[in-house]
Structure formats: C-alpha cells, structure tokens
Residue, then its C-alpha position, 0 to 999 in steps of 0.5 A: m027799252a034795255q034795263t042793263s047798267f053801266r058797269r064801266r071798266a075804269r080806263l082813266a085819265s091817270s097812271a094811279i087810277l090804271a090799277l085794275t087786275l084783269a087776267t092776261t087772256v088770250a082768245a081762241c086760236g091754235g099754234s102758230d109759226d113766227d111768219g104770223t101764220t097759224a099751223d095750217g097756213k091761215i093769216k094770224l092776226t093779233v089784237a092788243t088791248f087793255n081792260e074791257f074793250g068788249y071784243e071777246e065776242l065779236i073777235d069770235e064772230y069776225n073769226a067765223m066769216q073768215d077762211d084765211v085769217v085768224v085773229e088772237q086777243k092779248k088782254a094785259g092786265t093793266a093800262n099800264e102794262h100795255q103802255d110799257n109793252l107798247y113802249t118798249k116794242l114800238a122802240a125796238g122796232s119788232g114785236l108788237s102786235d098787228i093792231e094796237a090799243i091806244e088810250v087817249d092819254w098817250w096818244s098826243a105822245l104817240m103822235e109824234q111817231s106817227d110813221a110807225f103806223v099805218d095810214l088807216s084813211d079810207p073813204d069808206v070810215e070818213g064821217r064815221w066819228l065825231d069830228w073832235k075824235t078824227e081830229a086828234a087822230t089826224t097828223p098835220d099832213g092828214a094821215l089817219i092813224g087810228y080809228g076810234t073805239d070808245i069815248g068818256p062824255e061827262g054829266i054830273c051825277y048827284r044824289s037827289d036825296l041830299f038835294e032835297k035835304a038842302g032844298l035845291p031842286t031833285d028833277r034832273d032837268k032843273v038840276a042841269s040849269l044850276f050847272s050851267d058853268w063852273d061858277a054856278y056849279f060851285d055857288a049851289g055847292r056853298q048852297f048846299v054846305e050851309k044846308v047840310p053840314g058834314t057833307a061836302w059838294y064834290d068828291s075830290s078836289g083832283g078829280t075836279a080839277q081833272a075834269m076842268i083840265n080836260q076842257v083846256e085844249y092845251s093846258f100842260e104843253d102846247e102843240d108842239n109839246t113845249v111845256i106851258a103849265a107854269d106860264n098857262p093862266e088857264v091851269k093857275e086859274i083852276f088851280e086857285t079856284v079849287t084850292s079856294n073852295v077848299d076852305d068853303g067845305l066843297s070837297t071831301g079832301l079824299t084823293q079819288w081812288s083811295e080807300d076813304w074815297t070809296a067808303s064816302f060812297q056809303n056814309d054821305g060824304f059828298a052830294t055830286m061828282a064829274c061823271p064820265g059814263w064808265m063812272l056810273g058803273v064805279i058810282e054804283g059798285n061804291a054806293d050798293g044800297v045807297e038810293g038817290w043817285d041820279i045824272a043830270n044832262v049837264f057839264p059845268g062850261g059846255g062839254g068835257n071827256w075823260g077817257g076813251s081810246y084808239l085802235t092803230v096798225p102798227a107799221q111793222g107789222e106783216h099783214t097790214e092790210e089784213a089788220k087794217a080791215l079788222a079795225k075798220w070792221l071792229t070800229a064800225p057802228e054795228q060793232q061799236i053797239k054790240a061792245f057797248e052792249a057787251k061791257g058799256t063802252f060808250p062809242s064815238q061813231v056818229d051813227a051809233l050814237s042814234d042807234p036805238t039800243l044806245t039812247g034807249e038805254t036806261n039805268a035802274f041804280f039812277n032812278e032810270a035815267p035815260t043814261g044812253e040819250i043823256l051821254a049821247e048828247r054830252a058826247e055831242a057837246v065835246p069840242f075837243i079832245a084835249h092836248k096831253g104830250p109826253k110830259f102831261a102825266d108826269i106835270n099832272t101827277a104834281y099838280q094833283q099832288a099839290i092841290q091835294r096838299v091844299d085840301e089835307g092842309k099840309e101847304t096853303p095855296d100859294q105854298a102849293w103853287d109854288s111847289f108845283l112850279a118847282d116841280v115843272e121845272r124839274l120835269g123839264 
C-alpha cells in the first residue's frame, strides 16, 4: 500500500483562505506566434491553473505523445490572481488560455456566462464523473461546460489521545457512530469539554458553519441567484446552532488560517474538525510532532464537499477542438490517479475512486488510517455541490464575520444576526 501523506494544496472555499504564494510558472516550450502556433508551426495550447493540480508531469507526458501540438501550463500565484485574470479577459472577449481551470466556488456565477465556453459533451465521457459533479457543470439546456478535476469530500478528523482523556471511544469506527448528525456531534462535544477543560471541541465556529452551509443546496442564493440569505430558515438555524455552542465552550473562538489558529494545533487547542481530503496535509503540517490524529469515515448529516475544480474550454480560443481533447485526456481517470499521486488532488472520476492506488492509500500521521478508502466513500455520500452564485463569497464573508463577533464576545447572537441582515441588505 502507498504510504504517501496527503500534503494538500489549500485550494479553499473563501478568498481569505486563498493566500498561498506559489511562483507563476510556465512549463516547457519554445517561442510562439500570436496566432496560437509555435515558431516551428505546431499548435500551441495553454492551460491556466492555480495552486496545485498535479499537471506538470502530465503535460510533459502529453507533449511527448504529440506531433503537432505543444502544451504550456500557466500557473497563477494565487487562486484570486487566477480568478481576477479570468474575469477580466472573459469580459474583454480575448486573452484567455485555451483551457481555464475554475474553482467550484466561482462555478455558479460563471454558469450565467455558459455561452462563453465550449460544450464539452461527448459520448466518451458519459458516466466518467460522480453524478453531482457532472450535474453542477451542466446547463439547463444540457450543455456540459466543465470537465471535473478534483473534489473535497469531508470526514471528521480527531485527536484520539484527547478522546481517551474524555472517556470517549478512540477507534475510528466507533468514533464514526458518535457523529450520525450535527446534534449528535455537538452533544459529544459537550461531554468532551466537561471532561477535558481548556480544550475546545472544534477548531473554529466559522469552519464548522462553513461545513454545515456546504450541505445546504441553496443557502444564500436560489437557483436564479436571487439573494435569499435573510429569509432562508436553514441559514438562520445554522447561525443559531453554531453561536449557541460558544457559551458551551465547543469552539476555540479562533478564525481559521489565523496565526493563533495555526498555533492551536500544537497546544491541544481542540479535538476535532471538519476535514476535506486536502485538510489532512494542513493538519500534518501544523501539528508536526503531535501524536494522536486520526480520521473517521463519517460526516454529520451525511456527505459534505469543500473544494474542487473544473477544466473549461473558452469559446474565444483559436484551437477549441484540440483544447477539448487535452481537457478530456487530463481529466481521464488514469490521469487523475497520476495527479493524485503527484499532489494529492482527490479525483472526482467514478473509476478512479475504485483504483487500488487510491483505495490503498494510508496515512502514517493519521494512525495509518486508510485515507484513500475513507475519502472515496465520503465522496460517494455527497448528494450535490452547493449552489454558490455571484454574491455568495461576499455574503459568506459577512456571515463568517458575524459568527466570529459572537465567538469573540463583541456581539450577542441576536446583535450579530441583525448586523448580518444589514450586510445582506447592503450587498443587495
């Protein structure tokens, strides 16, 4: 079995998280003309990505297979940088790469401009992806405008040594039985904080709320992108649930990705957290030297997904058929397994989820947990990708900030909710 760890790129759900500093790179190729051809007359294709897709070696492999095509990768320094470039050149009608990677949180907004992308429908790819991954990339009239790359299926990561102190089960199968839904998860947390004073149950109120919001198909906007955040009872229920846990001591009171949050991994700051596959690498890095981490094959309330992307072919490109063929090859199960091996990007392809390379993956840091098998099962449990329209990011930021003000004692839950409503009204 493979013993590599999930050292994940943090391709995350909010713009505040997407602050990784990766150098912009261009892979392998000579000079080119402006008409999309190289100096020696070959077709030049560019693939624009961000953070880590695991494509460097794949592009070298593809180039070695081609006589008439040469592929270059353009990797943005941050996802925000990539997104800004995408929106600017999409509006201008020119300048985009032949293939553009799209993060799932931008997807609903870009679906409104689906005519700007090539329909990638092809009998050869039918059934390639999990249904919910394909459905999110399919327009109402049946056009498929994105080929799925990775996903972020979620389990619950936990400190087994701290569970033992609290008298809770430590075996991952028994731990999974504690978390059938969010009420059960929070009830276990109340038991925990009574037995282990000074240690919170979960890492962040905001992170927990995000995990819950990701299970709501239409949270802040409906399918027509009409803002419904203020009137959606599920949004308010999550807010009330998470903020009511503050007085019970379930939260660290910290903001994810802050310095104090990072430090909390080293000082027994908390016992559990919502854990998409890429988070395993974040935990391992922050908790270096800390023993006891494990992952349970469960997510409260069913399945949850946090993160993931698509490859699209902009219609403005000079060589859309060649770009479609490349996108098709890059997102084939065989290539996604290679990307998984290279960078830990968890595949969305059905066949890849049963590949022995993935299902045989174990993680030494997480008590030799069968992380590949667990996350493959977590992926199968996801019912849909939550709709995130053009105003989702701004509304979600206001939502997270309101929750954080309660965590920090700056506002009561009622005051924070009223502040959030004011922010939603201001955002229109």
